[in-house]
N, C-alpha and C positions, 0 to 999 in steps of 0.2 A: 465571742459574738458570732452569731450565724450570718454568713454572707447573704446579701440581698440578691435574689434571683430576678432578673428583669421579667416583667409581666409579658405573657404571650397572648394577651387579649387586647386590651385597649391600645397599648403602645406597640403591638407587634407590627403594625404597618410601617412605623418609623424605623424599626429594627430592620425589616426586610428592605426598605428603601435604601438603607445604608449599604447593603451588600448587593444591590441590584446589579445583575450582569457580571458579577465577580468571576464567574466561570468562563467568560468570553474575553477575547482580545479586545482591549479598549478601542472604541470607535468602530467596531465591526458592524458592517451592514450585510445582513444575510442575503445570499443569492441562491436561486434554485433553478433546476432543470426538470421539466416534465418530458419524459421520453415515451413517445407513442410508438411502440414497436409492433412487430407482427405477432409476437407471442405474449409480451407483457406490456402493461402501461405502468410506468414508474415515476415516482416523485422523489427527488433527492434535494434536500436543503443543505447548503454549505454555510459554515460559519461566516466566511467572507470570501471575496474574490482574491486568491493568493496563489503563490507559486506551489504551495503544498496544501490543496483544499481538504478540509476536514468535514465529513458529512455530519450534520446535526440530526438529520431525520432521513430515513430511507425506507420507502414502502413500495412494493410492487403488487400488482394484481394481474394474474395470468388470465387474460381475456381471450387470447387466441384469435386476434383480428385477422391473421393471415390464413386461418384454417379454411380451406375450400376455395380460396381465391384462384389458385392454379387451375381449378376445375370449372368453377362458375363465373370467375371474373369479378365477383362481388364480395364485399364484406358481409359476413354472416350477421343476420339481424340480432341474434342473441349476443354475439360478441360485441356488436356496436353498443347494445344496451349496457353490457357489462363495463365497457370502456367509459361510457358517458357517466355512469354512476360513480366510477372511480374518479373521474375528473371533477365531478361535483364535490366529492369529498376533498380532493387535493386542493381545489380552489378555496374551499373553506379554511383548510389548514394553513394555506399561504397567507390569507388575510389575518388569521388568528396569530400567526407568528410575526406579522408585520413585515413580510417580505415584499419589497416594492419592485425589485428587479428579478424577473424570472424569464425563462426561455422555454418555448415549446418546440420540440423537435419530433417530426414524424418521418418514418422510414418506409420500407418496402410496401407493406400492405396498403397504407393510405395513398401512396403515390401510384400504385398499379391498379387498384380496384376501380371499376366504372362508377361506383357510388362513393368513391373516396372524397370527392369534392363536397358532396352533401354532408358527409360525416364531419369534414373539417369546418363547415359552417356552424355546426352544432358545437364543435370544440371552441370556436371563437365566442359563441354566445355564452357558454359556460365560464370560460376563463378570462374573457374580456380582451383577448388579443389573439392574433392569428398564429397558427403553427407554421414553423418553417419546414417545408417539405424538402428533405434532402434527396438529391439524386444519388444514384449508386456510387458515382465517383466522389461526390461530396461526403457521403457516409463513410467511404473508405478513408478519405482524408481526415475526417474528424476522429475516427478510430486510431489512425496512425499518430495524430497529434497527442492523443491520450497516452500512447506508448512513448512518444518522444518526451512527454512531460514526466513520465514515471520511471523510466529505465535509464541506466547508465550507458551512454553512448550506444544506443541500439543499432544493430547491424543485421539485417535479414529481411524477412517479410512479415507484415502484420496481417492476421486474418481474423475477421469479426463475423462469427456465425450467429445470425439471428433466427427468427422464426420463418422469415420469408426469403432471405438471401444470405449469401456469403460474400463479403467484401475482402479483396486482397490488394495489398499495396506494398511496394518496396520501401524500406526505411533504412537510411544511411546517416546515422547521427541525427541532425535536425533537418536533413534533406529528404524529401519524399519523391517517390516516383508517381506515375499516373495510376490512380486507383481504378479498379474494375469490379463489377458485381456479377455474381453467378447465381442461378436459381436453385440454390442448394440449402436454403434455410430448413430447419428441422420440420416445421409444419408443412411447408411446400413439398419437401422431399418425400415425406410420409404420404402426402396426397398423390404425388406423381407415381410413386412406387406401389400405391394401393396397399400400403402397410407391409410390403415385402422388403426385408433387409437385403436379400440378394439382389433384388431389382434396384434398390437404392444404391448399392455399391456400383452397379453397372452405370447408373445415371451419373453418379459422382465421378466415376472414372472418365466417362465421356466428356463431361463438362470441364474437368480439370486438365484434360489434354489440351484445351484451348487456352489455359491460364499461363500466359507468357510471364506473369509475375513470379511464377515458381521456377523459371529457368535459371535464375540466379540464386536459388535458395541453397543449393548443395554446399555443405560445410558452414552455412550461416545459421542463425537462429530463426525459429518460427515463433512469433508472439501470438498466442492464442487468446482471443477475446470472446466474450459472450457467455450468457448464463448456462447454456447446455454444456459447453466445454468446461466451464468451471465446475459444474456438477460431476462431470466425468472425472476431472482431476481430483475432486474431493473423494470420490470413490477409490481412486488409485491411491491416494494418501492412506485411506483406511486399509486397503489391501496389503500395504507394506508396513503398516504401523509407523508411519512417519511421525516424528516427535513434535513438529511445530505446525499447528493448525492455522497457518496463514497462507492464503491463496496467492497473494501478489508475489511475483517472482519465484513461484514454485517451479523448479526445473525438473524435467523428466527426460531420460534417455529415449531417443526415438524408437529404437528397437524394443525397448521395454514397453513403451506406450503403444506401439503397434500390436504387440502381443495382448495388451490389456484391452485394446479396441476390439480385437477378435473375440476375446472372452465376452465382452459386453454385447457384441452383436449376436453371440450364441445364447445370450440370456443368462450367463453364469455369474450374475452380480446380485441376485436377490438376497444373498446372505451377507452382503457387504455391510460393515458396521454402520455406515452413515446413510444407508439407503432410506431409512425411515425419516431422515431429516429433509429429504427431497420430496417436493410435492408430487402427487400422482401425475398431474399434467406435465410437469417437467420430466418426470421419470420416463414417461412414454416416449419422449424425444431423444433420450440419451443414446440408444442404439443407432439412431439415424445420425446424430452428431458424431458418434464413433466411426460410422461408415465414411463420413466426409473427412475426418481427421486421418483415418487410415490411408485414404487415397492421397491426401496431401503429403503424408510421410513417404509413401511409395514413389510418388511423382517428383517431390522436391528434394528428398534425401537431406533433411536439415541436420545440423550438428546437435541442437537441443530444442526441446519444446519448452518454452517459457510462458507461464500464465501471467496475464496482465489483468489486474482488477480494475484498471482504468481503461475507458474506451471513448465512445462517442460523446457522452456527457462531459467528461473531464477534458476531452480534446476541444470541445466547443469553448469551454471556459478558458483553457490555455490560450486559444486563439485570440481572446479578448485582452490578454495581458499586454502591457507595454513591453517593448523589446528589452529594456534594462531589467525588468522583473523576470522575464523568461530566462535571462542569463543567470539568475540566482540559483544556488545549489538547493534542490528541493529537500534533501535530507537535513541540511543545516538550517534551512528555513523552518522546517517542522520542529526540530529540536529547540530552536530559538523560541518559538511560540510556547512550547511546553515548559521551557525554562521560565519564561515570563509569568506563566500561569501558576507554576507549582514550586519554584525555587525561592529560597529566602532572599537571595541577592543575585540577580542577573549580572550585575557588575562584577561580582566575584567570579561567576562562571566564565566570563570572558577573560578576566585576569588569569584564571586557572588554565584556560586553553592556551593563552600566550606563554605562560610560564612552563607548561609542559612542552611546548615547542622548543623553548630554550633548553630545558632539561634534557630532552631526547637528542637535540642537536649537539650540545656540548659533550654528551657522553657517547656520541657516535652510534646511536641505535639505528639499525638498518630497517627502514620502512619504505614501502611503496607509497605513491601519491594517494592511492585509495586508502591505505592503512592510516596515513596521517590524517586524512579526512575523517575516518572513523574515530580516531583518537580525539579529535576536536569535538565531534558530536558527543562523545562520552563525557566530556567536560561540561557541556551544556546540560546534560541529563544527570549529573552527579548528585544533585540535591533534590530531585523531584519526589523522593520518598520520605522527606524529613518529618512529615506529619504522622507517619505511622509509628507504632511502638518500636523502640530501638531493636527489639528482638526480631522484628519482621520487616525492617526497612529493606534489607537486601532482597528478600523473597518478593516483596511487593514491587520493588523497583524492577526486578528481573521480569516479572509478569507484565508490568505496564509496557516495558520496552519491547519484550518479545512479541507482544500482540498489538503494538501500537500501529496507528495509521501512517506509517512511514513509507515513503517512496524514494527512488534513487538509491536503493540498497538491496543486496541479495540476502539470502537466508544466512549464509555464514557470517556476513557482516552484522546482521541483526543479532545473531547469537553472540558475537564479539561484544556488542554494546551492552547486551543484557548481562553477560558474565562479568565484564569490567565493573559494572555498577554493583553487581552482587559481591564481588571480591572487595570492593571499596568498603562495604558495610559489614560483611561477614567474616573477613579474613581470607587469606590466600589459599587455604587448603581446599575450600569448596566442598567439604565433606557432606553438607546437607543439601547441596544444590540439586542432586539427582542427575540422571544421565541424559535427560532430553536435550539440554543446550549443548552438552559436550558432543552428542551425536551429530548435531547439525554443523558444527565447525570442525575443521581439521586441526591437527596437532599444532601447526604453526599459529593459527588464529587463536587457539586456546592459550598458547604461550604469550602472545601479544596482549590478550585480554588480561592475563594475570599480571603482566608487567604494567599495563595501564592502571589496573586496580591498585597495585602497590604504589604507583605514583600519586593516585588520588588519595590514598590513605596518608601518604607522607604530607601532601599539601594540607589535608584536613588538620593534622596535628600542628603543622607550622603556622597556619593562619586562622584556624578555627572557623573556616568558611566565611571569613570576614574580608571585605575589600580593603585595598590600599596597603597590603602587607607583602604578598607574593612578588610584586614587581621589584621589591628591594632586596630579594634573596638571590644571590648570584651562585652560579655553578661553574666549577672548573674541573679539569682532569689532568692529572700528572702521572703518566704511565698507567699503572693498574689501580690507581687510587682516584676515587671521585671525591670532590670536596664541595660541601654546602657551606657557603659563606654568609654569615649574618652580619649586617652592618652594626656599628656601635649603638645606634639608637634602638636596635631590635635585639640586642644580646640577651635581654630578659626572656626571649623565646627559647633559649637553649634549655634542653631538658633531656633526661635519660630516654624518655619516650620518643622524642624527636630523633635522637641518635639511632635508636633501635629501628625506627621506621625507615630512616635513610639507609641503614645497613641492609635491611630486608630488601629494599629496592635494588641497591647496587649489587647484591649477591646474585640476583637474577641475571645480571649482565656479566657475571664473572669478575666483578671489581670489588675492591675494598672501599669502604665508605668512611668519611671523616667530616665532622661538623666543626667549623672554625667560627 
């Protein structure tokens, strides 16, 4: 008998209604930020207000509102028209998406131009609400909160380079210094230097001599924010063949970055692999952004340059969260949501995480607090690829995790998560994985990823990814022998495959394995 295929015409509405919003966290109310900057006007819609915000829609228009403000004191008429057209489009999209809560933030160009107030009246007319015009200090604070929300115990100075200004602020965990603003945005600097890179360097050097925020930077991290610096970092990635095309938490040695800035200022980047992906308007500002970053490095002598993909917009949203939500782990929060959306049983994922805590503790596996946190995250992600063909679950899961919108994690940690999930599906040899993930993580992290992958494979055979089984399986160690104990009511789970998987896991620890 031929199976009946549901009609996609008359009844399709009912079918679609059944699955409405299945790709979103239940009860999500989208939230959005319109960022009216000196170089770009951007709309970002987020799934909901959360500890780890996920962009649903992200669009920018490079209007160049700040171009000429340093010379004329006014917003350019053409730039204003460009911005207002973009805002009309954004306003329509917000209504179409059903976004009821959104925020409009305006920065240097709008606050400094003599006709900024008139422009902001038109913004209110189009969008139906007033823009919040951030002072330089407020802009610095918002950017720093973006870093606080996205980084692991940040310590150093956050710098946000826009089109009109550079904001600097000290960041110590979740404590912030007093922010300051400097007239070093790419558009403004280009105008002041009349297009001369040498003159731009002199201006940047003179301004940053006043930057007391950089006095405490030596030996600490510099967190670089802003589209021009992200474009510069993307070109650096291309120049060294970096294997993971993820901007957030990309780390660069300051001496290496200083050399690359000098190459950029000389114009020696036209053959860079990703230069074509950067708009001409942004491309023209990269040498001026390089001039500012070079002077920051010379003046502050940071330990590392760390790129932050989160800044003013995400900092604003982070500031709206209740204190208890701010204290949540952003990585685990993101993994939890992905688990709910894509795994067969979130209940099993949590049992798996708890059981691996027991397994690693009883067998005395040496892990740092950060590594334990990564292991728990890997458990929440262990089943996100189950809908793929079995032959490709490992590769698909690896790619989803490697390029996911995770925060609160560095690149080696991201590689650990991706590899652990790959090993769980594809086996421990990793022959088909390729070199990219291996190159991002060191030997220690690769070994831990293989160990975690082996544990995930063991649990998969023991419980079949079903809840209410793992909590009943006990672990013991007697000298160099590890023992997996099955209770009487679960002795039916004993199998040759289970013994083999347990032995594979224990051998990685230099132990013998036995199932009782």
